[in-house]
Every structure is written in structure tokens, then in C-alpha cells.
N, C-alpha and C positions, 0 to 999 in steps of 0.2 A: 504493500500500500504506500509505503514511503517512496518507492520508485515511481509510482503513479503520480503522487502529489507533487513531486519535484517539477513536473511540467508546468505548474502554475507560477513558478518563480519568475521566469522572464516576463510574463504578462503583468505581474505585480510591479516589477521594476520599470518596464517600458511604458506601461499604461497605454495611452492613445498612440504611442509610437510603436505598438506591437504590430506584427505582420499576420494577416489572415488571408486565406484564399479569397480573392475578390470575385472569381467567376462563380455564379450561382450562390454566392454567400453575401459578400458586401454589396454586390450590384443588384440584388433582388430579394432573397429570402429574409435577410435581416430586417428589411423595411416592412415585411408582412407582420412582424412582431411589434415593431415600433408603432405603426399605424393601428394595428390591432389593439394594442394597449391604450392608445390615445382615444380610440373610438369604440371601446369595449361594449358600452351599452348605448351607443349613439347611432341608431338607424342602420341602414343597409348600404350606405354610400361612404366612400372615402373622398371627401370634397377636394383634398389636395392633389389627388392622383389622376393624371390624364383627364383633366377637365371635369372630374367628378365621376368616378367609376364605381360600379358595384363591388362590394366587398369580396365577392367570389373571384375577382380579378387578382387578388392577393390573398390566397388561402394559406395560412400558416401550416407548415409541414408537421409541426408538433403543437397542436392547439393549447395544450395545458401549459406550455412554456410562455404563453402570452402573459400569464400572471407574473412571471419573473420581471418582465419589462414594465410592469405596473409599479414595481417597488424598487427597481434598480436602474441606474443609467444603462443605456444600450451596450456600451463597451463591457461593463461589469457583468451584465446579464449574459452576454455572449461567452465570456470566460467561464462563468458558472456552468453554462450549457456544455462547454468543452470538458470541463473538469468532471462534472457529474456523468457525462457520457463515458468518459474513460474509466472512472471508478466503477460504474455499473458494468462496463465491458469487461474489466479485469475480474470483478467478483463472479460474474456469470461464467466466463471462460474457465476460471479456476475451479468453480463448482462443478461444471460439466465434466471437465477432464479428470478431476479427482474422483468424481462419482463413477465415471465410466471405466477408468483405468486403475484407480487406487494408487496412483503415482504422484506424490506431492511435488517432486522436482519438475516433472513435465507440466503439472498444473500451474505452478508459479511462472514458469518460462512462457508458456503459451498465453497465459493471462496478461503478462506484461507486453508481449508482442501485440496482442489484440488491442490493448489500451492505447498503444501508440500508433495504430494504423491511421492513415490520413483521411478518415471519414469526416464529413463536414458537420460541425456541431449544430448548425442551424436545422438539421434534419432530426434533432432530438435523439430519441432512442431507436429510431428506425433501423439502424445497423448496430450501434453499440449495444443496444438492449436485447438483441436476439439470443445470445448465449444464456442470459439469466432467464429469459422466457422459456427456453428449452429446459433449463434446470427445474423451474417450478412445474412445468408440464410433466417431467419425469417424477417429481414428488407426487403430483396428483394421480398420475398413472399407477404409482405403486401404493396408492391408498393412504396417503398422508392424512392425518386427522388433527384435530385441535388447532393450536396456534399456527402450526406449519401449513395447514390447509387454508386458514384464514389469510395468512401472509402471502401464500401463493396466489390466491384470487385477488388480493390487493395489488400485487405486482402486475397481474394481467390487466387490471384496471389502469394502473399507472402507465404501462406500456402503450395501451390503446390511446390514452390521452396525450401521449408524447411521441406518437409516430404517425406517419402519413398513410392513410388508407390507399390512396391512388398510386403511391410510389412503391410500397412494399406490403402494406397491411393486407391487401387482397390475397397475396401469395401466402402470407403467414396464416391467414384464416383458412385457406384451402388446405394447407399442410396439417393444421391442428384438427380440422374436420375429418380429413381422410384418415389420420392417425386414430382418432376416436372411433370412427365407423369400423375400421379394420379390427380394432381391439374388441368392439362389441360383437363382430362376426366370429371372432375367435373365442367368444365367451369370456373375455377378460374385462377388466374394469375400464371401459371406455367412456362411461357417463361423465366423470369429472372433466375429461378433455373436451367433450362436447359442451359441457356447461361453461368451460373457459372460453370456447369459441363463441358461444351465444353472448357472453358478457362482452367480449371484444367487439362483436358485430353491433351490439346495442350502442356501445360508446361511439363507434365509428359512424353509425347512422345519426346519432344525436349531434355530433360535431361536424358532420358533412352533409346534413340534410338538404341545405339550399343548393350546394354544388351538385349533389346527386339528382336533385329535382330538375336542375337545368339540363344536365347531360342526358339522363335516362327518360325523363318525363316531358322535357321541353317546356318547363315552367317559366323559363326566362322571358322577359319582355323584349329581349334582343337576341340576335344571332351571334354566336361566338366566331371570332376570326379563325378559329381552328378549322372551320369548314373549308377554308382555302389552303390548308396544309398540303404540301406535296411531300410525300414520304420518301426518304432515301432508300434505295434498293442495294442490298449487300450480296455479294457472292457467298454461297452457303459455306463452303469449306474454309475460306479465309476468315469469314466472320466467326465461324465456330471455333477455329484455332485461337483467334484473338481473344474470344470470350473465355475459353477454357484456360488459356495460359495467363491472361492478364486481367480478366474481368473487364467490366465496362461501367460507364455511367457513375462516376464518383465512387467506385468500389475497388479501386486499386489496392491490393493487399500484399503484394510482393510474394505471393505463395509460390511463384515459379522457382524461387531459390530453395524452396523446401521440397520440391517434387522428388529429387533424388533421395532425400532422407525418408520421405513417406514411402516410396517404393521399396527402399532397403528395409525399412521397418516392417513392411508387409511380408517381404521374403523371410525375415527373421522369424515370423510367426510359424512358418512351416518347419523350420529347423528346430525351434524351441518346443514346438508342439509335440515332437516325437518323444520327449522325455516323460510324458504321461503325468498323472496326478494333477495337482493344482496348477502347475506350470502349463500343462496342456490346455486346461480350461481358460486360463488368462490369455494364452496365445490365440485360441479360437475367438475369444471375445474381442481382442485387439484387431484381429484380422477382419472380423465382421464390421467393426467400427470404421476401419480404414476403407474397406471396400464400399461400405454404405456412403461414406463421405465422397469418395471418388465418383460413384454412380450418380449421386445427387448433382455433383458438379457437371458431369457429362450430360445428364438430362437437361439441366438448366441451360447449358451452352447450346445444345441441339435446339431447344425450344426458342432461345434467343435468335439463333441463326434462321430458323424457320419464320419467326415473326417478322424479320426484316428481309425475307426472300421475296422475289418478284411475284410469286403466286399469292402469298398472303397479303402483300402490299396492295395488289390489284383489288383484293376484297376490301381491305381497309379504306381504300380510296372511295368506295361506294357508301361508306358508313357515316359520312359527315364528321361532326365533332367527336363522335364515339370512336371513330377510327384512330384518333390521336392517342388513345389509351396506350401507355407505355408498358405493355405486358413484359417486355424484355427486362424490366427492373427486377424481375425474379432473381437476377444476378446479385442483387443486394443481399440475398440470403446465403450466397455461396461462401464468402469469406469465413463465416461462422463454421461451416462444414469443413473447410480446408484446415482450420486451426484445431478443431477437435480431432481430425485425422492426424494432424501433426503431433498432437499430444499423445495419441495412442502409439504412434510410431516411435517417438522419443522414449516413452515408457517401455516399449518392447525392446528397443536396442539397449537401453540402460541395463536391463536385467538379462539380456540374451547371453552375453559372454561370461565365462567363468575362468577362474585361475589367472594366469599371467596375461591372457588376451584381454581380460576385462579392463585393465588399466589403460592399455593402448586404445581400445575401442571407445572407452569413455572419454579419453583425452581428445581423440579426433572429434567425437560428438560435441564436446564443449567448445572446441575451436570453431566448428561448423556453426554452432548456435551463436557464438559471439559475433562471427562474421555476418550471419543473417540478421541478428538483432541490430548490428551497426547500420546495415542497409535500411532497415525499417526506420531507425532514428533519422537517417539521412533524408528519407522521403517524408518524414512527419512534419507537422507544423512547428515542432520544437526547434528544428535545425535553423531555419532563417532567423528566428527570434534570438537564439543563442549567438548567431553570427552578428546580429544587430547589437547585442550587448558587448561583444568582444570588439567589434569594429563599427563605430558610430556612423561612418559614412557608407555602410553596407547599402548597395544600391538596389533596394527593393521597395515598392510602394507600400506605405504603412496605412493603418486605419485612419490616422489623422490626415494623411495625404489624400486618400481616396475620397473622403468626405469634405475636403477643403476646410478643415477645422482651423480657425484663426484667420482665414481669408473670407469665408462666407459672412462672418460676423461684420467685417468691414463693408461688404456689399450692402448688408441690411442697414447698417448705420448710415451709409451714403444715401440710400433710397429714402430713409426716414427724413434725412435733411432736405430732400426734394418734395416731401409731403406724401410719400408713398410708403409710410411705415406700416400700414395695414396690408399685409401680404395677400389677404383674401380678395382684395379688390381688383387684382390683375393676375395674368398668367405669364409664366416665363417658360423658356426652353433653353437647353444647354447645347453648346457646340464645342466638342473636344473635351467636355466634362461629363462624366456619367450623371444622368438626371437624378440619381439617388442623392447626390451631394446637395442639390437644391431641396429635395424632399426632406432630407435629414434635418435641414435648418428651418423648415416650416414654410417654404415657398409652395405656391400652388402651380403645378406644372402641366404642360400639354404633353410632354414626352414621358416615357416610362418603359419599364420592362415587365411584361405580364404574359403568362401562358394561357390566359382566358379572358379576353376583353371583347368589346363590341366590334363586329365586322364593319358597321357603319362608321365607327370612329377610325378604324384603320384606313378606310377609303378617304375619309375627310382629311386625315393627317397626311396621307399620301400626296395630296395636292400640294402641301407645303414643300415636300422634299422631292417632288417630281423632277424639277430641273437637274438635281444632282443624280437622281436615279437614272435619268436618260443618258448620263455621261459614263455610267459604269454598269456593265452587264452583271458583274458580281453583286453589286448592291441591289440591282433590280430583282435578281433571283432570290437574294437573301431576304428581302422584304416581302416580295409578292408571294413566295412559296413557303415562307415561314412566318415572319412578321412579329415574333414575340418582342423584339426590340423596336419600339416606336421612337426612334432617335432622329436628330438632325444629322443625317449622314453627309459626308463630303467625299466626292470622288478623288480629291487630292490625297486623302488618307483612308482608303477603303479598309474596313476591318479594324480600325483604331478608334476607340471611343474615349480615350483619355490622352491628352496631349501635354507632355511635360514642358515646363517653361524653358525659355531660351532656344533660339535657333530656328523657329518655325513660324510662318504666318500663312494665312489663307490668301492666295493671290487672286483667285477668281471664284469666290463662293456665290452660289445662286440659290434662291428659294422664292416661293410664291408669297409675296408680302400680303396680298389681299386675302389669301386663304388663312394665313397666320392671324391676321386681324379678325377675320370672321369667327375664328375659334377662341377669340379672347386674348390672344397673345399681345404683349406690350413690350417685353424686354427679352433680349437674347444674351445669355451669359456665356462668353466665349473664352476659351483657354488661350487663344492666339489672336493676334491682330488681323482684322479683315481689311485687306488693301482696297477693295472696291466697295466698301460699305456705303458710301454716298450714292453710288450708282444704283444700288439695289434697295435704297430707301431706309438705310439704317443710320443713326446718329450716335457716334461714340461720346459717352458722357464723361468718363474719367480720362480726359485727353492727356493730362500731364504724365500719368504713369498708371500701369495696371495695378490692381490690388494684389498683394502677396505678403508673405512673411519670409524671413531669412531662410527657413527650412521648408517652405511650402513646395509642393509638387507642381501646383498650378499657378499661372497668372490668371487673373480674371478681369476681362474687359466687359463693361456694361454697354450694350447697344440698345437703343430705344427706337421703336418704329417712328419714322418721321411722318408727321401728318401731311396729307396731300393739300397743296395750296390751290 
């Protein structure tokens, strides 16, 4: 546990200078919690977001975690989510491996590895919480009673409140239901498992009823932009191999480094099993665990490859918004299986050799484990933060950088001096700055990042950026065929949404001024100077110098729409 808690030290020291994954974390999911906490009991609209969008446009992946953001600053709440996820991940993996293999060394090691995997904390317990969910299901299956039974159901409730139904919950529900039904058919105790599944389903329905109503029943008053999705088609075998070896969709777990160890551990079960007695029983048990984990990974990888194959994609394209369901996120369950299999393999290898060979074999195993653990640390969120502590000029965008902390406050003070201190009276959009920076500081934005917003809004916003889309085939395809990012794109920097200060300016930026005004837009906050601003109807307000701080990532230039004379 001390090894897990150590990860919090860099965050405590660096504070807003800490480094987090910005893709699908700082640029989107974190805002679902910030706005969710701000408008917890306040209607069904987020007035600040994309001109005033339905709350289902920003559905928190872990609804229960919204309460954290009600009592803690966003940065502190995010660190707590990371720490709690890692602690629960460690406890769950330790419990599963120790219960299944009776090997404490293997349990401690795999628990630590799992705690440091680079899962995104904004997804709550969706991935970190799976081993503990499996552990309590094993307790329920084995007929746990009294306080153990009560605590098991309590954790099932906590997991459902702090995980995403649409990202992984559907697969977890299916797994627990099938497990319970099979146990009932074998005349075992499957009822507690089915009761756990019913509890999870109830919580998921209560926390996602509006989203499910929109997608399944068509209750929304608007059509989702997902109806225009064009799904990518993957070749089956390359997609399968990539999924099996490396996982996908924020589920990188470095298990490929353990494959040799897992296979060797499985082979050891055959040689150790010849000795008979208790050793034979434990070897057979370990072999079943390893084989089961590998088969689950194979099944999930095949399913994922099929889901993205041309045949299935052709069917999904006829299903409208429902076709956007990411069933391939079943891969989020696979890291849990790999590390349980790893625990069984380590336990088997540790006890396999006898006599003089034992010292050599265990020495090699320890060296292998140290090398693999070091690689996990290298890929974890801890590494860049430690580097930032050691080297203050470590060149990676920080939490404060991404949200323009220290700079946006200057922008707000300047607008207040112009009589525009009430941010709700006008709309802004960002150029070269992620729109979440404006949202984070209370601006009302036209742009934003959402995987479920109005198709009409997408079409209206497209008019604003049409001149730049016409200049770039990449941007046109990116927006028209996907469109989750409703940003002020620029063909001069396609694919870049944040522009670091110094050395860049927009030489010929184009947008539809009339469309921008019709949607309520008044200001554009730009990370770089716009050379042709006057020609396109923009007036630079802070002419003398851009807003910045000594350590800020952004410059911020304030451009106001010029009134037609």
C-alpha cells in the first residue's frame, strides 16, 4: 500500500503544475464532472457548453464521482480519483491473485503493477475497479454471508456508481449474468451473482436513464450528430493482433512483456503436475486460470476485430446513432484477465523448481519482474511528473498550461474593464486553444468536445468553419465523418488544437463572420496573432501585447467581431 500511495507525492508537490493525459481527460471528461457538479440539481441544460447543450452531451463516465467535484477543487478531485482508482486496483488484484493462487508474492507484485497501469482516472473504477468486482463476485459465489456478503453488495453498488455503462458496464453485466446463469444450470449457487447483476443494472438505469431514452427510445427532442458517423473499417487479422498484443482504447497495459512469462508458467504446470498430491492440484488450478485468462483475451480480441470489420460496419452504418455503440470497449476488461494470469504464472514458476535450480530460476524471475515493472512505471502517469520534479523545464504541457491558468484570469479582468464582466451575456470561441480552457474559467462557448450533441448544431457550426474546411481534405473528413470536436479548425495547423506561444501566427485565417454572429459569438480567443484579422472582420483588443505569464503555455489575443458600418 505504501508503494501505491507514493504516486501521490508528485501531485502534492507540483499541484497545478502536474502533468495529466490531456486526450480524453483534460480536453473533455474532466469538464463533465466540473459542469456536472456546478449544475447538479439545475435542469437538463449546460448553458455554458456549445451555446446551451443538453446534459447528455457531457455524461460523466463515473456519475458518483461528481460528488467529489462538489466538495473539492477540480485538480484535487482528479488526484483523488487517480489515487482511489489505484488503491482499489491494487486491493482487488491482490485479493484475486491471492485467493486464486494462494501466493502472496505474486499477489503483491501483480497488485502493484495493476495500480500503476496508465488507465485514465476520469473513467473512475471502470478499469481499476474490475479486479475487486471479480473478488467480491467470487465471495458471493462461494456463499459468503454476514458482513462479507453485505460489503460485497456494497462494492457492487459503488462500482456501478463509479463506472460507465456504455464504455464497459454493458460487458461486465453480461459477464456476471452469464456466470450466474451457468452456475444455476450446474446447480451451484448462482443466485447471488444474478442478484449482483440486477443491482448493477438498476444503478446503471437510474444514472443513465435520459441517455438510454434518447438512444434506445428516441426520446430526445433533437437528432444526435452520431447519425452522421462514418465508421473506420479495420482488416481483421491486423486488428486482432493489435488488440491481442497491445489492447486498444485507453487500455494499454504492457502485458506483451509478460507473455513469455505467462506461457512459461503455463508449461511449468505440466511438469509440476506430475508430482501428484497437493502440488498437482495447485498446478491444475494455475493452468486453468492461465488458460481461462488467455481464452478471454482471445475472445475479446476476435470480437473487437469483428466489430470493426467491413461486414459488421456495413450493418452498423444502417443503425443510426445506435451504430456508434463502442462494443469493442470489451477490451477494457482484458487487462484484469492478463494480470490475474500473470499472477498464476508467477506463483507457479516460484514454486516449480526445487534444490539448486530454485535459486537460479527465482533470480531470473525477479530480474524479469523488475524489468517489466520498470517499463510499467515508464509508461505510467508517474514518470512525467517525476521528471517535472527533477527537471523544472521538462517540456510537457501541464494542467495549468492546458487550462490557461493565470492567463484566462487576465482575459476576464480585461473584459470586465470593457463592461463585459458578465460572461453569460456573450459567447466566445477559441482558436489554437482547447475550448475547455474557456469553459474551465466560466466562459460561455460555441465550441466544444462532445460525443453526443445536436446534429442541427453541428450543421450550424459548420458554416462558421466552412472556409477552413474547404482548404483541407483532412479537416473536412475529420469533421463531417466524425465531428465530436466542434472547434475553430485552421488549415494552417490541421490536427493541432493547442498552439504554444512564440514563433507562430495565422497568416490567412478564414471563417464565416455572419454565421458566428448569428450563433451569438462576440469574441475569439486566439493563441496566435491573426495577420489578416481586419480583412475578415475581427478587431484585436489587446494591441500592445498578448496576455501571458512567464511560464504560461499560451499567448492569448482577444479578437472582437467588428460591427458592420
